[in-house]
C-alpha positions in Angstrom: -24.7 17.1 -60.8 -26.3 20.3 -60.4 -29.8 20.8 -62.8 -28.2 23.3 -65.0 -25.4 21.2 -65.9 -27.6 18.4 -66.5 -29.6 20.5 -69.1 -26.7 21.7 -70.8 -25.8 18.5 -71.6 -29.1 17.7 -72.4 -28.9 20.3 -75.1 -25.6 19.3 -76.2 -27.1 15.8 -77.1 -29.8 16.6 -79.1 -28.0 19.3 -80.9 -25.6 16.7 -81.7 -28.5 14.9 -83.1 -29.8 17.6 -85.7 -25.9 17.5 -86.8 -26.5 13.9 -87.7 -29.0 14.1 -90.3 -28.2 14.1 -93.9 -25.4 11.9 -93.3 -27.3 8.4 -93.6 -29.2 6.6 -96.2 -33.1 6.8 -95.5 -33.9 3.6 -93.0 -35.8 0.7 -94.4 -39.1 -0.1 -93.7 -39.3 -2.0 -90.0 -40.7 -5.2 -89.6 -43.7 -5.0 -87.4 -44.3 -7.6 -84.7 -44.1 -6.0 -81.1 -41.2 -5.4 -79.1 -40.8 -8.1 -76.5 -38.1 -7.5 -75.0 -39.2 -7.0 -71.2 -42.1 -7.0 -69.4 -44.2 -5.0 -66.6 -47.7 -5.7 -65.3 -50.0 -2.9 -66.1 -50.9 -0.8 -63.3 -54.4 -0.8 -64.8 -55.3 -4.4 -64.1 -52.2 -6.8 -64.1 -52.0 -7.0 -68.0 -48.5 -8.0 -69.3 -47.0 -5.1 -71.1 -44.1 -5.5 -73.4 -41.8 -2.7 -73.7 -37.8 -2.1 -75.2 -35.0 0.1 -74.0 -31.9 1.1 -76.1 -29.6 3.9 -75.6 -29.0 5.9 -72.3 -28.7 9.4 -71.5 -31.3 12.5 -71.0 -33.9 13.0 -72.0 -35.4 9.5 -72.2 -37.6 9.4 -75.4 -41.1 7.2 -74.6 -42.9 6.2 -78.0 -46.3 5.0 -77.9 -48.2 3.6 -81.3 -51.3 4.4 -82.4 -54.3 2.0 -83.0 -53.4 -1.6 -84.4 -49.8 -0.5 -84.4 -46.9 -1.6 -81.9 -43.6 -0.3 -80.8 -41.8 -1.5 -83.9 -43.1 1.2 -86.0 -40.6 3.6 -84.1 -37.6 1.4 -85.3 -36.4 4.2 -87.3 -36.4 6.7 -84.5 -35.0 4.4 -82.0 -32.1 3.4 -84.4 -31.2 7.2 -84.6 -31.9 8.6 -81.1 -30.6 5.6 -79.0 -27.2 6.7 -80.0 -27.7 9.9 -78.0 -30.7 9.3 -75.4 -32.6 6.5 -73.9 -35.0 5.5 -76.1 -38.3 3.2 -75.0 -41.2 1.4 -76.8 -44.3 0.2 -75.7 -46.6 -2.2 -76.5 -49.6 -1.3 -75.3 -52.1 -4.0 -74.1 -54.0 -6.1 -76.9 -51.1 -4.9 -79.5 -47.9 -6.5 -80.6 -46.3 -8.8 -77.7 -48.6 -7.7 -74.8 -51.4 -9.5 -73.3 -55.0 -9.1 -74.1 -57.3 -6.8 -72.2 -61.3 -6.9 -72.0 -61.8 -3.4 -70.8 -60.2 -0.9 -72.6 -59.9 3.1 -72.3 -57.3 5.5 -72.8 -57.0 5.7 -69.1 -55.7 2.0 -69.2 -53.6 2.6 -72.1 -51.9 5.5 -70.2 -51.4 3.3 -67.2 -49.5 0.8 -69.5 -47.1 3.6 -70.1 -46.8 4.6 -66.6 -46.3 1.2 -65.6 -43.2 1.2 -68.0 -41.9 4.4 -66.7 -42.2 3.3 -63.2 -40.4 0.4 -63.6 -37.3 1.9 -65.3 -37.4 4.9 -62.9 -37.0 6.8 -65.6 -36.3 11.1 -65.0 -36.5 13.7 -67.5 -39.2 12.2 -69.8 -40.6 13.2 -73.2 -43.7 11.1 -74.1 -43.9 10.8 -78.1 -47.5 9.6 -79.0 -48.5 8.8 -82.6 -52.2 9.3 -83.7 -54.2 7.4 -80.5 -51.1 7.7 -78.9 -51.7 11.7 -78.3 -54.6 10.9 -76.1 -52.9 8.2 -74.2 -49.8 10.5 -73.5 -51.8 13.2 -72.3 -53.3 11.0 -69.9 -49.8 9.6 -68.9 -48.2 13.0 -68.5 -50.6 13.9 -65.9 -49.5 11.3 -63.7 -45.9 11.7 -64.5 -45.6 15.5 -63.6 -42.2 14.9 -61.7 -40.3 13.4 -64.4 -42.3 14.4 -67.6 -41.4 17.6 -69.0 -43.4 17.6 -72.5 -45.4 16.0 -75.1 -44.7 15.4 -78.9 -47.7 14.3 -80.7 -46.9 12.5 -84.2 -50.1 13.2 -86.9 -51.9 13.8 -83.5 -53.9 16.8 -81.7 -55.5 17.8 -84.9 -58.9 19.8 -83.2 -58.8 18.9 -79.5 -62.5 20.5 -79.8 -63.4 17.9 -82.1 -66.4 15.3 -81.0 -68.7 12.9 -82.8 -72.1 12.3 -81.5 -72.7 8.6 -80.5 -75.2 8.4 -83.7 -72.2 9.2 -86.0 -69.8 6.9 -84.2 -72.2 4.0 -84.6 -72.7 4.8 -88.0 -69.1 5.0 -88.9 -68.5 1.7 -86.7 -70.7 -0.7 -88.8 -68.1 -1.4 -91.3 -65.8 -2.5 -89.0 -67.9 -4.8 -86.9 -69.3 -6.4 -89.9 -65.8 -7.0 -91.7 -62.9 -5.8 -89.6 -60.1 -6.9 -91.5 -61.7 -5.6 -94.8 -62.9 -1.9 -93.4 -59.4 -1.7 -91.3 -57.5 -2.2 -95.1 -59.7 0.3 -96.6 -59.3 2.9 -93.5 -55.4 2.4 -93.4 -55.3 2.8 -97.2 -57.0 5.9 -97.2 -54.2 7.3 -94.6 -51.7 7.6 -97.5 -51.0 9.8 -100.1 -51.3 8.6 -103.7 -47.5 8.9 -103.9 -46.7 7.0 -100.9 -44.4 3.8 -101.2 -46.9 1.0 -102.5 -44.5 -1.4 -100.6 -44.6 0.3 -97.2 -48.8 0.5 -97.7 -48.7 -3.2 -98.4 -47.0 -3.7 -95.4 -48.7 -1.3 -93.2 -52.2 -2.7 -94.4 -51.3 -6.2 -93.9 -50.2 -5.7 -90.5 -52.6 -3.3 -89.0 -55.7 -5.6 -90.4 -54.2 -9.0 -88.8 -54.6 -7.8 -85.5 -57.4 -8.9 -83.2 -60.8 -7.2 -84.0 -61.4 -7.0 -80.3 -58.8 -4.8 -79.7 -59.7 -2.4 -82.8 -63.1 -2.0 -82.0 -62.3 -1.7 -78.1 -59.9 1.1 -79.0 -62.2 2.9 -81.3 -64.8 2.9 -78.6 -62.1 4.0 -75.9 -61.0 7.1 -78.2 -64.7 8.1 -78.7 -65.4 7.8 -74.6 -62.1 10.4 -74.3 -62.4 13.9 -75.5 -59.3 15.9 -75.5 -61.3 18.8 -74.7 -62.1 17.5 -71.7 -58.9 16.6 -70.4 -55.9 19.0 -71.5 -57.4 21.8 -69.3 -55.0 21.0 -66.3 -52.2 19.6 -68.5 -49.1 21.4 -66.9 -46.6 20.2 -69.9 -46.2 21.9 -73.2 -47.6 20.2 -76.6 -45.4 20.0 -79.7 -46.9 17.8 -82.4 -45.7 17.0 -85.8 -48.5 16.7 -88.4 -49.1 15.9 -92.0 -51.8 17.8 -94.0 -53.8 15.0 -94.5 -56.5 16.1 -91.9 -56.9 19.8 -91.0 -55.0 21.0 -87.7 -56.6 23.7 -85.7 -53.7 25.5 -83.8 -55.5 28.4 -82.4 -58.6 26.2 -81.6 -56.0 23.6 -79.4 -54.4 26.8 -77.8 -57.7 28.2 -76.5 -57.7 24.8 -74.4 -53.9 24.2 -73.6 -52.4 27.7 -73.6 -50.1 29.5 -76.2 -47.3 26.5 -75.4 -49.0 24.5 -78.1 -47.1 24.5 -81.2 -47.3 22.3 -84.6 -44.6 21.2 -87.1 -46.1 20.7 -90.2 -44.8 18.0 -92.9 -47.0 18.5 -96.2 -47.6 15.8 -98.6 -47.0 12.9 -96.1 -50.1 11.1 -94.9 -50.8 9.4 -91.3 -47.3 7.5 -91.3 -45.0 10.5 -91.4 -42.4 8.6 -89.1 -42.3 5.5 -91.7 -43.1 7.4 -95.1 -39.9 10.0 -94.4 -38.2 8.9 -91.7 -34.8 11.0 -92.3 -37.3 14.3 -92.6 -39.6 13.1 -89.6 -36.5 12.8 -86.9 -35.4 16.2 -88.2 -38.5 17.4 -87.0 -38.5 15.0 -84.2 -35.1 16.6 -83.2 -36.1 20.0 -83.6 -39.4 19.6 -81.2 -36.6 17.9 -78.6 -34.7 20.6 -78.3 -37.5 23.2 -78.1 -39.2 20.9 -75.0 -35.7 21.0 -73.4 -35.3 24.7 -73.8 -39.3 25.2 -72.5 -38.2 23.2 -69.4 -34.9 25.4 -68.9 -36.9 28.3 -68.7 -39.6 27.1 -66.3 -36.7 26.0 -64.1 
């Protein structure tokens, strides 16, 4: 099958996804607890990484969760998009049903993602990363230039130039070191708008605060040690991010680092967990982003 014919099929599939919105009810809040369907040893250190695969077809969407979450936070997206394309969710080390890791870094998390993609022998991949997942898919994409043709951030890539001093970071971290569960509960609540669904907020707060403190603290340090501005300059793939307005996004500043291909789709009035807060609207925006990346890839040949 020729490359042009494959891309035509991809465009038809994504266009079909756009037509499906509005004809079904808003998905219910997913249960959280990890994917757990299949496993692979991470290229980083052999840690057992759980992942799940649903659907078939191109492009393959690989979903990467954020801090103290797991692959099931993407259930509403997988439910919809797996009817048209292959959807892969990954539990990063220390999250969901994956094994624990002592030496945590964005690079080792990226290796978890690359390990799954290599095992599945995926081609024509779009990486989708929520929050901390943004830096992770950035690092993974640099190792997947032959198969990954685009990145989609989900309330991520706000300000790639931003960096904390070590003193600022340690001061902020104190509350989590003293009472991880309590500090996490307060932190997660602050990520939702006042009008958010109370049941959803309670579920996410309980889930994220129940995870291992070692994982959360290690991941915070990993994010502090990985500044996007030092890593995106040699990124070959375009980035589209779907962001709420809870935190300010700096498109122009980001374009200075990654070029004009950086684009933002805004969801005003929502919080950090936009894929849960309004799955139907988010899925429409995600389909738009996918279609955009497919078109960009065809233009590049």
